N, C-alpha and C positions, 0 to 999 in steps of 0.2 A: 164120646171117646175123648180121652185126654188129648189136648192139642199136640203134645210131643208125639204121642202114639199116633195121632192122626197124621202128623207129618211123615212119620215112618211108614204108616199104612199107605200113604199117598204114593210111595215108591215101591211098596211091596216088601220093604225090609223092616225088620223089627229089632235089630241089634242097636244098642245105644251108640255104638261107634258109627253107625250109619246115619246118625242124625244129620250130618252134613249133607247127606243126599237130599234132605229136605223135601218140601212139598213138591209134588209133581204138578206142573201146570202145563201150559203151552204158551209160553211167550213166543213169539216169533215175529219176525219182520217179513216173513214170507206171507203170501196170501193165505187167508183163512183156509183151513183144510177143506177138501172137497166134500167131506161128510157133513159139513157144517151147519152153521147156524141156520136154523130153519125157522125163520120168523115170518109169518104170513099174516097179512091183514085179512080179516074175514069179510071185509067190505072193500070195494074198489077204493083205493086210497090215493087221492090226489096229492096228499101231503107226502106220500112215500117217494114221490118223484121230485120233491122239492130239493133245491140245492142251497148251499150256504150253510153256515154254522154259527151257533152261539158261542163257539169255543173262544176263550180268551187265554190270558196267561196269568199264572200266579206269580208271586214275588220272585220265585226262582226261575221263572220262565217256562215252567211246565204248563201243559195245556189243560185248562180247566174251564168248563163252560160257565158262562155268566149265570148268576143266581136266577132261578126262574121257578115258577110253579110247574107241576106236571100236568100241563093242560094241552100241550100240542099233540098233533097226531090224530089219527082216526081210530076210533074204537067202535065196536069191539075188535080186539086183535087176538089172534091165536098163535101161540108159540109152541114148538115141539120140543120134547126132551126124550131122554132114553126110556121114560116110563109112560109116555103118551103125549097128549096135547093139553095145553092150558089156555083157556079163553079168559081174557080180561075184558070185562064188559065196558068199563069206563076208565078214564084217566085216573090212576091211583094217586092218592094224596098222602097216604101213610105207608111208607116203604120200609120194610124190615129186610135185613140181610143175614145170611149165615156164611160161615167160612171166610177165607180171604178173597181178594179180588173183587167180589161182588159189591161191597161197599165202596171200594175205590172207583169202580165204574160209575156207580150212581153219583158219587161226588164229582167225578170228572164231567158228568153230564149236567151238573148244577143242581143235583137233588140230594138233600141231606136226609139220610135215613132217620126214622124214629128210633131205631135201635139196631145194634150190630154186636157181633162177638167182641169181647175184650180180647186183645191180642196177648199171646204168651210168648211163643218163640219169636225172637227178633223184635220184641216190643221195646218201646221207650218207656219213660217213667209214667206216661199217661195210659199205659196198656194199649197203646196205639202204635202207629209207625210215623216216621217223620213226614213221609209224603202224604199220608192221610191227614195229619195235623195241618200241613200247609194248605191243603184243599179246604179243610174245615174252617180255618182262619179266613181264607178268601171268601167263604160263603157266610161269614159272620156266625159261625156255629162252633167255635173252639170248645174243646172238651173243658168242662167246668162252668160253661155258660148255660143260660136258660135254653138256648136253641140247640145245644149239643145233643147228639143222639145218645140214647141210653146204651150202656155197654154191659152186656150180660155175660156172666161167667159160663164159659163153654168147656170148662176143664173136664167135665164128664160127658161131653158130647153135646148134641143139640139141646138147647135149653128151651124146651117146649113151653114151659110155664111162663118164662119171661117174655117169649115171643107173643104168646097169647095175651099177656097183660098189656102189650104195646098196641093191641088192636089194629094190626096192619090191614091194609086192603090188598097188598101183594107182598110176597116173600121172594127175594132174589137169591137163587142158589144155582145159577147157571154154571159156575165153577164150584164144584163141591164133590164130596164123596157120598152124597145122600144114598141111603139104601131105599129099596121100595117101601119098606115099612116106615122109614122116617119121612119119605115123601108123602105117603098116605096120611100120616099123622099131621104133618104140616098143612096138607091140603084141607084138613078139617078146620084149620084156623083161617086160612086165606088162600087164594090162588097162588100156586108155587111156580116160579120160573125155574124149572128143574135143570139138572145137569144135561148139557148137550152131549157130553161124552162121560163115560164112567170113570170113577176113581181119580178125580182131580186131573183129568187129561183134556179138559176143554181148553182150547187156545184162548188167549186173551182177546183175539179178534172175534172169535165166535161168541164169547161171552158178552163182549161189547155190543155186537150186533143184536143179539137176542134181548139183552137188557134194554138197549136203546128202543127196540120195537115195543117192549112191554111198557116202557115209560112214555111212549108216544114221541120218542126223540130219535127216530131212525136216521134222519139226515145228519143230525148232530153226531150220532155214533159213527156214521160212515166217515164224516170229516175228521173225527178224533182219531180213528184208525189210520187214516191217511197221514195225519200230522205226525203221529208217533212213528209209523213206519218210515216216514221221510227223515225224521231225526236220527233213527238208527242207521239208515242208509247213508246219511251225510257223515255220521261219525266214522263209519267204515271208510268212506271215500277220503276223509281227511287224514287217514292213516294208511297210506299205500303199503306199508310194511305188512299189513294184515292180509292183503289180497293173495289168495291162493295158498296161504300157509295151512298145512294140514294140522288137525287137532284131534285130541281124544278128551272127552269130558268123562270124568271118573270120580269115584270116591276111593281115595287111597288111605287105607288103614293098616299101619304096620303090625297090628295085632292079628290081622287076618291073613289067610293064605291065598284068598281069592281077591280079584280086583272087580269092583262093581263099575260097570261101564254103561253110560247112557247111550241109547240108540238115537237114530236121526229124528224120530218123532217126539223126543222129549224136549222140554223147555230149553235147557241149556245149549244143546247142539243147535237148536233152531236159532237161538240168539246169536251164537258165534257165526253160524252160516250167514245170517243176515248182515253181519259186520264184514263179510267178505272172505271169511276163512272156509276151508273145505274139510269136511269130516274125513278122517283117515280111513282108507279102504278096509283095514282090518275090522273096523266096527261093523260096516255093512256086511262083511263076509261072515260074521258070527251072530248076527241079529236074526232071531226067529220072527216070523211074520206076526205083526201086531204087537210085538214086545217093545217096550220103551227103555228097557235096560236088561242087562244080562251079567252073569257072573263069569269071569274069565280066570282060568287057573294061573296062579302066581308062578307056577313052574314054567310057564311060557311067557313070562313078562317081557322077555327080550324081543318077542314078536310084536309087541304093541308099538309099532313104529309110527311116529308122527313128529311134526316139527315142534309142536308144543302140547302140553297136557295141563289140564286144570282140574282142581279138586277143592272141595270145601271139607274142612275137618277140624279136629281139635287143634288148639293153639300149639300143642306140643308136637304136632305132626309137621315139623319143619323140613325144608329141603335137605338139610344135613341128615336128619333122621331117616328120611326116605332113601337118600343115597347110600347110607350105611346099612340099609335093610337088605338082607341076602336076596330076597325075591324082588321087591319093588325097586331096588337099586339097579335092576337090569333093564328097566324101562328106558328106552333111548332118550326120551325128553327129560327124564329125571337125571340120567347120567350127564346130559349136556347142561342141565340147569335151566332149561327153557320151560319152567313150570310156573303156573299161576296157582298159588295156594292161598287160601284165606280162611280164617275162622270167624269172620265178622258175621254174626247171625242176621243182622238186618240187611246187609248186602246179600247174603245168601237168600234170604226170603224175597228180596226184591227181584231176583232173577228166577227164583224157583216158582213162586206163586205170582207170576208176572201180571201186571195190570198196566193200563195206560199211564197211571200215575207213578207206579213203582219203577217202570222202565226209564221214564224221563229222569227220575231221581237217581237211578243207578248209572246212567250213561257216563257222567263225568267222573264217577268213582271207579267204575269197572273197566272202561275202555283203556285207561292208562296202564292198568295191570296186564291186560292182554297185549298191549303194545310192547311193554317191557319184556314179556315172555317171547314175543315174536322177534324183537331185536336181539335177544340172547340167542335165539335159534340161528340168527344171521351172523352171530359172532361179534356183534357191535355193542 
């Protein structure tokens, strides 16, 4: 599937204007979902109870594990996914990844994939992301060097031929939209760490836990989750103006008559909640069970009450444009100007397809935007 289409599919929307809704993942600084990562060692694992971490810091202070081979842990290990279970008989040495998030997690755990998707949406000049490049540099595998992972074209979906050519001994897809057919085809190449939740809804914590187990780095994965959650929590605590502010995460498109709103289980609301904000009651009141977003009639936009609202969209979707819109201009937070609007694709990707690396990269860039909206809500 084309990456852009894949982004849209990730949120169940297919209109170009909905691009800003981006990939659906599950970043969160809350605890991993109860449904979650289900990684179990098939043998009694003394290493699973080990403490400590190989995690270190990259140049920008983000948490990246020290370079190491994939030899820790106890194997075989069995990890569950929505299509069944995958047993990895021995420590993998050639790790391939598909989709976003998965290569980030491998890198954060000190493992350089032999190959990964070339990024399209939100990509930099190296068809990568800034946070991934920082991690690759820290591991001595910058793109363009001999140790760099292959980057395969995923413009038309899973690149089975390129993945097979990389001769991996495990394929990481814990965060992905793999179909059963795609999962089965990849499984003929190598064991697949498949999606923990369908349709790009695996939380970054769950993906990290499962991938950590598959790579024999369970303790490091647990420490990494704790580190990143701690940084998000600290960022919220350092900005008391955020505490208790109600928010709505949405996609505001002045060409549409509906408002696309993210529910509590989606990436973005989870991230804002982790910073200390509270999702507006109108969201929960209109969310169907299991849904991560819903469409809300623009005719009732005045009922979308919250202190702040945030949305990704086209650069032309400015606050003035929204305030002048007959329907969207009725949203209270748009009226007051307490809106967080951005068209930055890489920032959008960092929050939407969240990973331990992307979130640490995003914090200093995203939090000030939220703070500014919150201060506007306070009239300061």
